[in-house]
Each structure stands twice: as C-alpha cells, then as structure tokens.
N, C-alpha and C positions, 0 to 999 in steps of 0.2 A: 504494500500500500504506500502511495506517495501522498505527502501532505497537500500537494496541489490538487489532488482529486477531491479533497474535503473542503477546499477554499473556493467557494463559488464567486465571491466578490473580494478580491485581495485589497482593493483600495476604493475609497468612497469619500467624496468631498461633501461639505455641507451637513455634517452630522452634528447634532446637538447633544452634548453631554450634561446630564443632570447628576451632580454629585453632592448630596447634602453634607457629606463629611468635609468638603472643601470650604471651610468657614470663610476664607477670605474672598471667595469667588462671588461675583454679583450676578445671580441668575445662571442661565445655562451657558456653557462654553461651546462655541461653534468651531469645528476643526475638521481635519482630514483623518479618516479612520483607515488604519492599515491592519490587515490580518496576516500574520506569519504562521509558520508551523507550530510555534509555541507561545506567541504573545499576541495580545490585542493592543494596538497603539493608537492613541488619538492625540494629535498635535494641532494647536491653534495657530502655530507659527507666529506667536507673539511673545515678546520678552517677559511680559507681565503674567502670562498664563503658564500653568504647569502642565507638562506632558503626562498623559496617562500610559503607564506600562503595566499591563495586567497579564499574568501568566495564565494560560488556559486552564491549567490544573487547579488554579485558585477558584474557578467558577464552579459553584455548587448547584445552582439552579438557573435556568434560562426561562423567563416568562415573557410571553408575547401578547401585546395588546394592539391589534390592528386598528387603523383609522379608516373609516368608510365614508365614501361620497357616492351617493346613488347606488348603494350596494356594491361598490367597487373599492377594493383596498388601494388606498393612495399613500400608504406608508404606515407608520405605527411606532409604538414605544416598546423597546426591548429592555427588560429589567434583568440585571445580572446580580444575583445574590451570591456573595463570595464566602469562601471558607475562612477568610480573615474577619468575617462578620460585617463587612462593608456591603452596602446596597447602592448600586449606581444604575442609571438608565441611559439608553441611547435612543434618541429620537431621529427617525429616518423618514424622509419625505417621499420616497418612491416605493411603491408596493412591491415590485419585483426585488429590489435591493433589500427591502425589509425582510422578506422571506429568505433571501440568500444569506444575509448576515446571520440571521437567527439559526438557520440550518447549519451553517459553518461552525458557529460557536458551540452548538449542541454536539456536533460530531467531534470537534477538537477537544472539548472538555471531557468527553466521555471515552477517550482512547484507553483501551485496556492493556495494550501491549506495552510492557514496562520498558522495553528497549527503544521505544519511540518517545519516551518522556525526555524532558529537557536536560536532566543531569547527564545524559549520555552524549549531548551535543555541546554542553557548556564548557568553555575553556577560560579559566581565570586570566585576567589581564595583569595580575600581580604575581610576584615570586612567592612560591610556597616555602615558608620557612620551616614548617613541621608537617609531616605527613600524618594527618589525623587518623588514618586507618591503622597505623602502627603505633600510635601514641598510647593506646590502652590495650595492648595485647593481653589476651587472657592469662598467659603464663606469668607475666610480671604482675598483673593485678591480683591473681590468686596468691602469688608469693607474698605480696604485701598484705593481702587479706588475712592469711593465717599467721603472719608474723606480728600482727597488731600494730604495724606502723601506718602512717598516713598514706592514703591512696591518692591517685591523680597525678603522678609524675614527680619530677625532681623539685618542683616548686612547693611540694607539701612540707609542712613544718617538721614532721617527724620522718626522717629518711634513714633507713638502715641498709646494711649490706645483706644481700640475699645469697646464701651459700647453697649451692646445689650439691646434695649428698649423693654421690655415685655409689654403686655397689662395691667398688673397690675402696681403698683407703684414701685415694686422692679426692680432692674437692676443687671445685671451680667457683670463684667468688665473682659476683656480678653486681655492680652498683645499681641500685634502683634508679630508673630514669636515665640510664646511660645511653639507651638506644641500641645497645649491642644485643645480638642474638645469644641465646643460651641453650644448653642441651637438655632441657626438660623432656623426658620421654616417659612413656607408660611404665610404671613400676618404680620410678625414681622418687625419692622423698625430697621434701623441701625443708631446709633448716634455716631459721632466721635468727641472727644474733643482734641484740639491741646495740645500737651505736652508742658511743660514749656520750652521755648527757642528752641523747636525742629523744628520750621519752618512749621509745618503742619497746614493747615487751615481747621478747621472742618466745616461741613455744618450747624452746629447748634451752638447756644450760650449756651445751657444747656441741661442736660439729659432729661428734660421733654418737650423740644421743638418738634414741628412737623418735621418729616423727609420727604425728597423729594422722596426717593427711598425705595424699599423693595426687599427682596429675594422671588422669586416665584419658586415653584416646580411643576407648572402646566405641565411641560414637563418631569416629573419624569419617565414616561413610554415611552418617546420619541414618543408619538402619535401625539402631536401637530406639532413638527418639528423633522424629523428623523436625521438631521445633527447638531442640537443644543445640548448642554449639558442638564443634568437634572436640574441644578441649574442656574437660570438666574436672572438678576437684571432689574427691570422695575419700572416705576413711581408708587409711592405708591397709588395714586388715581385711578389707572387703575385696574379693576377687572380681574380675570382669564378668565371670560367669554369674555371680550373684547379682551383679548390676543388671544383667540381661533379664534375669528372673524377676527382679523387682520392677523393672520397666514394664514387663508383661502384666504385672499386677496393678499398674497405675494407668489412669486415663491418658491416652496419647503417649504413653511411654515415659512420662515425666516423673522419674524416680527421684527420691530425696537427694538434693545436692546442697553444698554449702553456699550460703548467701552472704554471711557476715560472721566474724568472730570478734566478740567484745573483748575489751581490755582485761576483764576478769576471767577470761577463758570460756565463757558461755557462748554457745554457737547458735546461729540462726540458720535454719534450713527451709527450703521451699520445695513443693512438689505439686502434683495434681491429686485429686481424690482417688481412692481405690476403685477399681472397676466393679461393677455389679454383674458378676458372671455366675450363672447357676452351677452349683457344685464346687465352686472355688471360694472359700471363705477366709483363707489365710495364705500368706506367702512368707516362708521362713527366711528367705533372703532379705526381704523388706524389713522383717522384724530384726534381723541381725544388724542391718545398717543403723536403725534407730537405737538399738541396745548399745552399740559401740559409741554412738554419739553421747549417750548418757554419761559414760565415764564414771567418775566418782560421785556424780550427782544422784541423789536418791529418786528424783522424779524429773520428768520433762513435761512440756505442755504441747498439745496439738491444737492449734487455733484454726477453726474453720471459718472462712470469711464469706461463705456462700449462703448459709442460712440453715437453721435447724430443720431437719426433715426434708431438705431439698437436695442434699448431697450425701454421698456415701462416706462413711467414716470408718476408722480402724476399730476393730472390736476390743472391748475392754479385756477380754480373756487373754488375747495374744499380745496386747500392748498394756500390760498391767501397771507398768511404771510411768505411763504417760496419761496425764489428765486431759480430758477433752474440754475445750473452751470454745463456745460459739460467739463469734463477734461478726455478725452479718453486716456487710457494707450497706445493704439496702434491700428492699423487697423487689428484687429484680430476678427475672428468669433468664435473661440473656444480656450480652453487652449492648444490644440495640436498645434495651430499656433505659440504660444510662444515657444514650444519645437522645431518646425521647424526652427525658428530664431536661437535658441541656437545651433541646429545641424549645421547650416551653419557657425556659428561663430567658433565652434570647428573644423570643416572641414578646415576652413581657417587657424586656428592656427596650425594644424598638417601638413600643406603644407609648408615644409621648402625650397622648390625649387622655389617658385614663386618670381617674382621681387617685388620691393618696391611699384610700381604703382599698380600692380595686387593685392598685399596684402591689400593696402588701399582701393581699389575698392571692394574687397571681404568682407572686414570688414564693409564697408558701406552697401553693398548689403544684409548682414545678417540681418540688422535692429535691432540688439541686443542693441546697445548703444542708439538707438532712444527709445526703450522700457524703458531703464534705465532713460533716460532724462525725458520722459513723466511721469514716476512714481514719480520722484523727484519733477517735476513741479506740478503735481496734489496734492502731499502731502504738498508742500509749500503753495498752495492756501488754502487748508483746515486749515493748521496751522495758517495762517494769519487771517482767519475768526474767529478762536477761540481766538487767543492771542490778536490781534489788534482790531477786531470788537467786541469781547466779545459775539459773536452770536453762538447759537447751530448749529451743522452741522449733517446732515444725509448723509452717504456715501453708495451708492449701485452701483452695476454693473448689471449683468444679474441674476445669481443665488446667488451672494454674497459670492462665495467660493474662488475667486482668486484675481482679481484686487482690489476688495473691501478691502481684508485683507492686501494687500500690502500697500495701502494708509493709512488705520487706524493705522497700525503698525509703518510706517515711521513717521507719525505725532507725535506719542508718543515719538519716539527717538529724534525728533527735539525739542519738547517742554519739555519733562520730563527728567531731568538729571539722574534719577534713572535707566531709560531704557538703559543707556550707561554703566552700570556696568554689571559684569558677571551675578550675580543673577537677576538683573533687566531685562536683555535680555532673560534669561531663563523663567522668569515669563511672559514676553511679548509673547514669542513664545507659551508657554503653554496656555495662555489666548486667544490670538488672532488667533492662528492657530490650535493647537491640540484640545482644548476644543470647539473652534468655528466651528469645523467640516471640516477643509480643508482635502480633501480626499488624504492623502499621499500615501496610497497603490495603488490607481488607477493612480494617477499622476506619481508616480515613478516606476511603474511596468516595463516600458520601458524608456530608456534614449536616448541620442542624436545619438548613433551608430546604433540603430535599424532602418531599413529602414522605410520610411514614410508609405508605403503601408502595412507594417506589424504591426505597432503600432495601438492600439485601440484609439478611439476618446477621451477617458478619460485621456490619457497621457498628461503631461504638465511639464513645467519648471518654474512654478510660484514662488516657494520657492527659487529657484536659483536666480531668478530676484530680489527678496527681499533682499537676502544676498549680491548681487552685489551692490544694492543701499546703504546698510549699509557700504560697502567697500568705495563707493564714499564719503559718509559722513566722514568716517574715514580719508581718504586722505586729506580732507579739514580741518578737526579738529583733528589732530593726537594726541593732548594732552587731549582731552575731553572724551576719551573712556578708561575705565578701562581694557578692554580686547584687545588683539592683533588680527590680522587677522587670526591667527592660529585657534582661536575658530570658526570663520566663516567657515573655511575649514572643520573642524571637524563636524560642523552642516550639511554642504553640504553632507559629506560622510555618516554620520549616518542616515540622512533622506532617503537615497537610499538603504543602506545595513548596517546592524548592528547586534551585539550580544545583544543589548538592545531593550526593547519593547516600548520605548517612542513614536516612529513614526509609530508603527504598525497600521493597519486598516484604515478605512475611517472616522470613527466617534466614539464618546464616546459610542454610543449604541453598535457598533460592539465590542469595547474593553471590555465592560461589559459582553457581551454574551460569550466572550472567556476567561473571568477572567484574562485579561492581567496584571492587577495591582498586582495580587497575584502569578501569574505563571511565570512572567518575572522580570528582573531587570531594573530599570530606568537609563537612560543615565545621568540624573542629579546627581544620587548617585555617579557615577564615576567621573564626571567632577568637583564636589565640594570636592573631596578628597584633602587635603592640598598639597600633592606632585604633583598631576595633576594640581590643580588650579594655582600653581606657574608657570607652563609652559604656561599658557594662558594669563598672565598679561602683560599689556603694560608698559614698563619701563618709558615712557614719561608721564604717566597719572598724571594730576593735576585736582582734582574735579572742575567742572565748573557748577555752578548752573544756568547759563544763558541759554536762548534759543539759539540754533545754527541755523543760517540761511544760508543754503548752496547756492553756486552759481549754477544756472541751465543753464548757458551758455554752449554750446556744447564743447567749448575749455577747460572747467573745468573737463571733464570726462577723466578717465584713464582706460585702459584695465587692468583687474584684472589678471596680469601675474602670480602672486603667485598661482593662481588656474588653469587658462586656459593654461598656458605654463609650468607648473612645471615638466611635463614629457618630454617636448620638449627642454627646455633651462635649463642648469645647474643652480640650485637655491642655490648652496652652498655659493656663494659670499654674497647673501642676508642674509643667516643664520649667516655668519661670521660678517656682519655689525651689525645685531641685537645683537649678543653676545658682540661685542665691545661696543655698546650703553649701554647694561645692565651693563657691567663692569665699564663704565664711571659713570653711575648713582650711582652704588654701591659705587664707590670710592668717589664721591661727598658727599654722605651721611656720609661716614666715616670721610672725611675731615671736614664736618660741625660739627660732634660730637667732633672731635679733637679740633677744634677752640673753641667750647664752653668750653671744659675742660681747654684749655690754658687760655682763658679769666677769668675763675673762679680762676685758679692758680695765674694769674697776679694780680687779685683783692685782693686775700688773701696775696700775697707778698707785695703789696702796703700798705695794712693795717698793716702788720708787720713792714715795714720800717717806716711808720708814727708813730707807737707806740715806736720804738726804738729811733727815732729822738726826740720825746716828752720826753722820759726818759733822753736822753743826755742833752736836754735843762734844765731839772729840776736839773740835777747834776751840 
C-alpha cells in the first residue's frame, strides 16, 4: 500500500481552521491544508499565525458535518478529536474536497500496519548523545535491582559496582552505567557489593557468597510467555524446567518474576492469576518459587488487584504461608472499562456550559478519581507490607498486564527515591511497562473520543491512570520529584502518538520481529538531551531519601487540570507562575553564592585588620 493511494486531496487552499485551544487567535485561521503520509499541515503563510502540524496517529475520531444548499453538499465542517484531548475543526467550502479530506484523514489515522507508522520514517535532525534503547538494558537494571542501589543509570545517587559471579573463581566487575556489555548468561549469579559510602546495600557480604537470584533466558524465544521479555530474573534455586511448569499454571504464561527488592530485603513480585483448568488445582513448581521467595520471613502477602470473586487465586492449602489480600482497583471487567471512565471524565471536562452541581455530579459519575484513589490505596498497602512488615509480596490481577503494573510501579515510586528522578522514572517505565509487556499498541489504538461501540475490547487507559497517580503523589510531595508534571504530559502524549519507537507494539517479541531498536529512535534519547532535560526539571526539587506516604483520603485528590483542561482553560497563568518560581530559585542560588563570597571576603579582611593591629601594637 502507498500513502498516495489514501490521499485523495494532498493540498487545498482556503481552509478555515477553528481551534478553541489557540487562545491568542481571533476567530478562524484561513490557510492552505496539506496532507502527507503522516501529518496534516495547515499554514496561513502569515508571520503572526501559527502553523498546525498534526500527526495522523494523534487523530482519535473524525466527525463530518456537511453543509447543504438545495440538497447538494457544498462543503462542510470536519471535526478532529485528538488523543492529546484537543478538538479542532476544518471548514471546507467545496463538497467534493470535503469528502476527500475526510476520507483521507479517516484512512490515514486508522492505519494498522505498524511498519507504516511515522517512527519508522522519522530521522532526528540532532546528534544522538545516548542510545535510549541500550540505556536501560534488562541485565544492568536487574543487577541494580537486586543489589539495592539506585536504578536509572550513572546519574543515580547510589551507584555500586556490579560483580558478575562466574562458575569459576574468576569475577568480572562492571561499573553500573558504564555502557559496557557484560557476560550475564543463564545460570550465572549476580553479586553486588555496596560502594564505599554510596548507601547501596548488597545482597551478599563477599564475591564468593551464594546469591539469591539469577538471570534466566528461558524465554529467549518468547515461547514460555509471549508478553514477557527475553531476559528475566528468578530465584537462583529454581530451574528453567520449573519456570516452564509455573508458566503453564498462570494466565498467559506470566509466572512470578521479581519486580523490586526493598532496602530491607523484602521482595516484590508480579504475575498473572492462576488458570482455571478443570482437574488442575495446584502447581508444585509455582509453589516452590513463592516458598523460596519467603526466605526467613514467616509469611508473605498475595495482593489481588482485580476484585474478589472475579479472578482466580492461589488456594490456601498449597500456599499456607501466604495471606490473600484483595485490593481491587475498581469495578471493572476489562481494560476498556477504564477507558470508558476516562471518556466520561473528558466529556465532563469539555462541557463548559454545565452548572457547578452538574459538573461535580458528572465528575463523580465518571468514576475516574475513584480509580485513582483505589490505585493509590492498593499501592500503599503493598508498600507497607514491604517496608513495615518486611514481608515479600506477590501482586497479580487477571492477566497481569494492567492493574498489576500500576500497583508495582507506584510502590517503587513510594519506596524508592531513585524512581522520583527523571532517569529513574524512565527506567521504571521501561522495566515495569515496556519490557513487562503492557500492550501499548492495543490499549492506545483508540482513545476517549472514539465511541464505545467502535472501540475494540483491547483498548484501555491504564497508563493514563498510572500517570495520574504519579501526579497525585507529586501534588502531595512537590519537592520530592526531580521532574515536573510536564514530563508526565509528554509521556501521556508519546505513549499514544509519537515520532519515536519506544511505545510501539504490544511486547518485546513484536518489537524484535520489527527490529524497532535499530529502525527507530528512542524517546529516551530525546528526553535526556541536556537542552530538553532542562525543561523537564522541577525547580523545587530537594532529594528526599525517605519513603513518601501519601494521603489516600478522597479530599486529598486533585483533578489533573494541566492535562485534562489544558485545551479548555487558558494555562498561560500557570506557565507564568512556574517561570517566576524558576527565576526565584535561580536568584536564591545566586544570592547564596554571593553570600559565600562576601563571607570569604569578610574573613580575609578581618584577618588583614588583625594583622595590621598586631603590627601597630608591636610598633
């Protein structure tokens, strides 16, 4: 298929653009419309007007309203509802061109072939300083994960040396974040030694001690679990054969894998629910994995995020040391239900004419803030089990692709200060979402503006819910996050439509089949450029090594107006306030530096005066 076959009218003059989000524009903008293989462009060819560049993948819904004259279509209004929540309209004066443009945009925005998407055609105009696809390799992230040091690369506050323990007596030491390859293979153990004064707590006391975990490549061909990555971390004493048996016992083959290791040694694991197969009520290999994770702990917790009575769970008889805890994210039967709630929220946000009472009623009826509250509540329960009880926790929902990932990710943000940094958050998303098999392509194929009956069942808004939860944590602890909410909005946008390949496909297997890592550019390569990174930083950030315990009272929640209302309410005042804060912080730093210089000068002058007085006394 050629793009030219889908573009019936590549260029059209005299098109009127109605964009309510363009606050500075007076009325409609008249310009020339151009449709390319990946973008819709509209330019008024005036210095005072702003060009419109709209990626076709951003278009969620195309609505047509023809204009009639004597029962003949003489043009019409094409309304484009976008995945970034913006709504714009194109007014076209010719009937034929009206239908041609609408048909072209419907076809181009609905392309299903991943290889025809823009990331495979985009070539950055800047020099790539870091390859984002190798920045958070599973082997290095897992090594840092079990060593208890900060994750997210060399900029993390706690950096240790990772020692690869080979079967022989020799060892090979690799500095975390060095960018060098290392020989982690199936069956080799990982040993981590705390660096001097670095704060990292290694799982071992010496390079020859036994290790609790190992890297397994049993899923290297993705035959054990289609949604897991090729590299996984499992208990060292568990064989690959036991892993295969455990995978057969779990929905989608998602057997228990390590998600996080707390500084006190308590481990967080995630999986899918057990399968409901007649005649199969237990799996000894699965039981062995969880029993090994218990270690010296007398009990562990299995947290079900799907809902009591809705998902299968482990039997008390065979998992006697594991206490079952139900913390349902919401009354949902599928990820599409979360998207339904999100759609109701955005519909309420776009209704500027409703009264206060009606607005509050519609906000409550959407159920979105309840999902946010339940997600935070479940995450706090898991975090308490790890931090205060010192007990291991297994989190699962149904297939382990949605609510499970929300909880395991939020737990790490609450407990691990490194996950509150820019690189730490990137590493977390890479590890817990992208490499963990969250189906971004299926979930984000349609968004909140596509009618319910048109969306497929795989559509969802799980990642948006996760980002909203981070926003709630940010509002309660505004000085504990290195990044600003601008980074969260960028992640929201790029996960739905992007020139970068980071969020493409549904799994690592699909990305490998399409060679995404070599044929596209990583979003992390762009975000970590010094000039871009500077725009993502929180001016109020002060490193906080403590656990942050958020309030989960309903009154503590805030509507994320920066995202949900940014095209509805003018946000320029907020930007002005942030600029003023940045200027104040910068000025404070300058004054602090000046004070230090003046104190030094005063000390030097005092010493000179003292010397002169001594000389005068001697004279």
